[in-house]
C-alpha positions in Angstrom: 21.9 -12.2 -9.5 20.4 -9.4 -11.7 18.3 -6.5 -10.2 17.8 -3.7 -12.2 14.8 -1.6 -13.4 13.7 -3.7 -15.5 13.0 -7.1 -16.3 14.5 -9.1 -14.0 15.1 -12.9 -13.8 18.0 -14.4 -11.3 20.3 -16.2 -14.2 22.6 -18.5 -12.4 20.9 -20.4 -9.9 23.4 -20.3 -6.6 25.6 -18.3 -8.2 25.8 -15.3 -5.5 29.3 -16.5 -3.2 29.0 -16.8 0.1 31.8 -13.4 0.2 29.4 -11.1 -1.4 27.0 -11.3 1.5 30.0 -11.2 3.9 30.9 -8.3 2.4 27.5 -6.6 2.5 26.8 -7.6 5.8 30.4 -5.8 6.7 29.6 -3.2 5.2 26.7 -2.6 6.8 28.5 -3.7 10.6 31.6 -1.1 10.1 28.4 1.4 10.0 27.1 -0.4 13.3 24.8 -2.3 11.9 24.5 -6.0 12.7 23.1 -7.6 9.5 25.5 -11.3 10.5 22.2 -13.5 12.0 20.3 -12.2 8.9 22.5 -13.7 6.7 23.4 -16.9 8.6 20.0 -19.3 9.1 19.1 -21.3 5.9 15.4 -22.3 5.2 13.6 -25.0 3.6 12.3 -24.3 0.4 8.8 -24.5 1.8 7.4 -26.4 -1.7 6.6 -30.0 -0.2 2.8 -30.5 0.2 2.6 -26.6 -0.9 1.0 -24.9 -4.4 2.7 -21.5 -5.7 0.9 -18.8 -4.6 1.2 -17.7 -8.4 -0.2 -13.7 -8.6 0.6 -10.4 -9.4 1.7 -7.6 -6.9 2.4 -4.4 -6.5 4.6 -2.8 -4.5 5.1 1.0 -3.6 5.9 3.9 -1.1 4.5 7.3 -1.1 8.1 9.3 0.2 6.6 12.4 0.7 3.1 11.7 2.3 5.4 8.7 4.3 3.2 6.0 3.4 4.4 2.5 1.8 2.5 -0.1 0.7 1.3 -3.9 -1.3 -1.5 -4.4 -2.8 -2.0 -8.4 -4.9 -4.3 -10.8 -6.6 -4.0 -14.3 -7.2 -6.0 -17.4 -8.4 -5.0 -18.8 -4.2 -7.3 -19.0 -0.7 -5.9 -15.9 1.2 -3.3 -14.4 -0.9 -3.6 -11.4 1.8 -2.2 -13.7 4.4 0.9 -14.6 2.5 2.2 -11.9 0.2 1.8 -8.3 1.8 4.4 -7.1 4.6 4.9 -3.8 5.7 6.2 -1.4 8.4 6.2 2.7 9.1 8.9 4.7 8.4 10.9 1.8 6.9 9.1 0.2 3.5 7.5 -2.8 2.3 7.8 -6.3 0.9 5.9 -9.2 -1.3 6.9 -12.2 -1.2 5.4 -15.2 -3.5 5.9 -17.7 -5.6 6.9 -20.7 -3.6 7.7 -17.8 -1.3 9.1 -17.6 1.6 7.0 -15.8 4.1 10.4 -14.9 6.6 10.8 -13.4 3.4 8.6 -10.0 5.4 9.5 -9.2 8.7 13.2 -10.4 7.8 13.5 -7.9 4.7 11.7 -5.3 7.2 14.3 -5.3 9.6 17.0 -5.3 6.7 15.8 -2.2 6.0 15.2 -0.7 9.6 19.0 -1.5 10.1 20.2 0.3 6.5 20.7 -2.4 3.8 19.2 -1.0 0.6 16.4 -3.2 -1.3 18.8 -5.2 -3.5 21.3 -5.7 -0.4 18.2 -7.6 0.9 17.9 -9.6 -1.7 21.5 -10.5 -1.9 20.9 -11.3 2.2 18.0 -12.7 1.9 18.6 -15.2 -1.0 22.2 -16.1 -0.6 21.9 -19.4 2.0 17.7 -20.2 0.7 17.8 -23.5 -1.2 14.8 -22.4 -2.8 15.8 -19.4 -4.1 15.2 -20.7 -7.5 11.0 -20.9 -7.0 11.6 -17.5 -4.9 9.8 -14.0 -6.0 10.2 -10.9 -4.4 9.3 -7.0 -4.6 10.9 -4.8 -2.1 10.4 -0.8 -1.9 11.6 1.5 0.9 10.5 4.5 2.5 13.2 6.6 0.8 12.2 4.6 -2.8 14.7 2.8 -3.4 13.1 -0.6 -4.9 14.6 -3.5 -6.2 12.6 -7.2 -7.6 13.9 -11.0 -8.2 12.2 -13.5 -9.9 13.9 -16.7 -9.7 14.3 -18.9 -12.6 12.3 -22.1 -11.8 9.1 -19.6 -11.3 6.3 -21.1 -13.3 5.6 -18.7 -16.8 5.1 -15.9 -17.3 6.7 -14.8 -15.1 9.6 -11.7 -14.3 9.2 -7.7 -12.8 10.2 -4.5 -12.9 11.4 -1.8 -10.8 12.0 1.8 -10.2 11.4 4.9 -8.2 9.2 4.1 -6.1 7.8 1.1 -6.6 8.5 -2.7 -7.4 6.0 -5.0 -10.2 5.7 -8.1 -10.4 3.9 -12.0 -11.1 4.2 -14.9 -12.0 1.4 -18.2 -13.7 0.8 -14.5 -15.7 -0.9 -14.1 -19.4 2.2 -12.7 -20.2 4.8 -9.2 -19.5 2.2 -7.3 -20.6 0.3 -7.5 -17.2 3.0 -5.8 -15.4 3.8 -3.7 -17.9 0.3 -2.7 -17.6 0.3 -1.6 -13.5 3.5 -0.4 -14.1 2.4 2.3 -16.7 -0.7 2.6 -14.7 0.9 3.7 -11.6 3.4 6.3 -13.0 0.6 7.5 -14.8 -1.2 8.2 -11.7 0.6 10.2 -10.0 -0.1 12.6 -7.5 -3.3 10.8 -6.6 -3.8 9.4 -3.2 -1.4 6.2 -2.8 -4.3 3.6 -2.1 -6.1 4.7 -5.6 -2.7 4.1 -7.1 -2.4 0.8 -6.0 -5.6 0.0 -6.7 -5.7 1.0 -10.4 -2.1 -0.8 -11.2 -3.9 -3.7 -10.3 -7.0 -3.5 -11.8 -5.2 -2.5 -14.8 -3.3 -5.7 -14.4 -6.1 -7.6 -14.6 -7.0 -5.9 -17.9 -4.1 -7.2 -20.2 -4.8 -11.0 -18.4 -4.1 -10.9 -14.8 -3.1 -14.6 -13.2 -3.6 -16.9 -16.3 -5.1 -19.7 -14.1 -8.3 -17.3 -13.1 -9.5 -15.3 -9.9 -10.0 -15.9 -6.3 -8.3 -13.4 -3.9 -6.6 -9.8 -3.4 -5.4 -8.4 -0.7 -4.2 -4.0 0.2 -2.2 -3.2 2.9 -0.7 0.2 4.3 1.6 1.5 6.5 2.5 4.5 7.8 4.4 5.3 11.7 2.2 5.6 13.9 -1.3 5.0 11.8 -3.1 2.6 12.7 -6.0 2.4 14.8 -5.4 4.0 18.3 -2.1 5.9 17.4 -0.9 2.5 18.3 0.7 0.7 15.2 1.7 0.9 11.4 -1.8 -0.7 9.9 -3.2 2.6 8.1 -5.1 -0.1 5.7 -5.4 -3.8 6.0 -8.6 -5.3 3.9 -8.3 -9.2 2.5 -10.8 -10.5 0.3 -9.7 -14.0 0.5 -12.4 -16.3 -1.5 -14.8 -14.2 -4.4 -16.1 -14.7 -8.4 -14.7 -11.2 -8.7 -11.7 -10.7 -5.9 -10.9 -7.3 -7.8 -15.0 -5.3 -7.5 -14.7 -6.7 -3.9 -11.3 -5.5 -3.6 -12.6 -2.1 -4.0 -16.0 -2.0 -3.7 -14.5 -2.5 0.3 -11.7 0.0 -0.4 -14.3 2.7 -1.3 -15.7 2.2 2.2 -12.3 2.4 3.8 -12.0 5.5 2.1 -13.9 8.4 3.2 -13.1 8.0 6.8 -9.7 7.9 6.4 -10.2 11.1 3.8 -11.7 12.7 6.9 -9.3 11.6 9.3 -6.5 13.5 7.2 -8.5 16.5 6.6 -8.1 17.4 10.2 -4.7 16.6 10.5 -3.8 19.2 7.8 -6.7 21.6 9.2 -4.0 21.3 12.1 -1.3 22.1 10.5 -3.0 25.2 8.6 -2.8 22.8 5.5 -6.8 24.4 4.3 -7.0 23.5 0.8 -5.8 19.9 0.9 -7.6 19.5 3.6 -10.6 20.4 1.9 -9.2 18.3 -1.0 -9.8 15.4 1.6 -13.4 16.3 2.4 -14.6 16.5 -1.4 -13.4 12.9 -1.8 -14.6 11.3 0.7 -18.0 13.2 -0.2 -17.7 11.8 -4.1 -17.2 8.4 -2.4 -20.1 9.1 0.0 -22.2 11.7 -1.4 -25.7 9.5 0.1 -24.4 10.3 3.9 -24.4 13.6 5.9 -21.1 13.6 7.5 -18.3 14.0 4.9 -19.9 17.3 4.1 -20.0 18.2 7.9 -16.6 17.9 8.7 -16.2 19.5 5.4 -18.1 22.1 6.3 -16.1 22.6 9.5 -12.8 23.1 7.3 -14.0 25.7 5.8 -15.0 27.4 9.2 -11.4 26.4 10.2 -10.2 28.0 6.9 -12.4 31.5 7.7 -14.9 31.2 4.2 -18.1 31.0 6.2 -19.8 31.6 2.8 -19.1 27.7 2.1 -18.8 26.3 6.1 -22.4 27.0 5.9 -23.4 25.5 2.6 -21.6 22.5 3.6 -23.5 22.3 6.7 -26.8 22.6 5.6 -26.3 20.0 2.7 -25.2 17.7 6.3 -28.0 18.3 8.3 -30.7 17.7 5.6 -29.2 14.2 4.6 -29.0 13.4 8.6 -31.0 15.5 11.5 -28.9 13.8 14.3 -25.9 15.8 13.5 -27.5 19.7 14.1 -26.9 18.4 17.6 -23.2 17.7 17.2 -23.0 21.6 15.5 -24.6 23.0 18.1 -21.6 22.1 20.4 -18.7 21.9 17.4 -15.4 24.2 18.4 -14.8 23.4 14.9 -18.1 25.7 14.1 -17.6 28.1 17.0 -17.2 31.0 14.6 -20.9 30.1 12.3 -23.0 30.4 15.7 -25.8 32.9 16.4 -26.5 34.4 13.0 -29.0 33.7 10.0 -27.5 31.7 8.7 -26.6 29.6 11.3 -30.4 29.2 11.8 -30.8 28.2 8.3 -28.3 26.1 8.0 -29.7 24.3 11.0 -33.2 23.8 9.9 -34.4 26.6 12.2 
């Protein structure tokens, strides 16, 4: 089996011996990692009566922000219910082609136990009779990655992996789909990981994407405790199950979700005293939702906490002109307390 940063294919079906997996498991067990149970079970090929999840996907991890994600598109109904898996502080997995859906949760368990992405692939594939038809991409929370394409995946099929990413696809128009996704992702370093993943997917589609056409797309982002109420790791879970242009629809929904996320992250950064970063988040939210008063109101709060009263008054006045109902919230908002009782305050409040 070849697991590398270049184009990868499973070159010798069934050639990895059981001893290899036992050596991996033994080494990990010696470090206190009990992985034997993950090696033993065999699974059916899952091919009878099931269409292949012909698709292209991108798995990535922002190790600085602690966010991992998977984005995927396919001529397959509800691809988001099958391919993407992730767990905060662990990593993310994409399982596709004639996919074995147990590879998602089992792969994450192995990563959490300390296995590297390459070791995870070795273990998952060793006793899988359908491995020649599988395709998998894995990135862990440290940015280590691996991708695998079985020799019986339908052409064009292949993948690339490197620090922080794994890109793969099957039944594509050609290798340029994967190459373009990688180039896009590497060329957008420094941007928010959700933006980078969306741009990578769109770049792949621009080079042909799934040779059969379009139907569904999905984006999953995970970060520890960043789900609703802090009760889980699901930061973003957007699924377009059946649409004539799932790429445009995925972007539309993403750009509805993103402003609220940027605002939430902004307040976290404010509490940490990282005001410039918070303000950039607020500006991004306002760009995405320019006709709503909310993002401007929160920008006013960020500037107020940063001690820049001039900019705070400016954005507060802008917010209230767009949404006068915000004036009631402003009267008691502790973040705006330094601004009250001045002429500029009355002007901003429209008094």
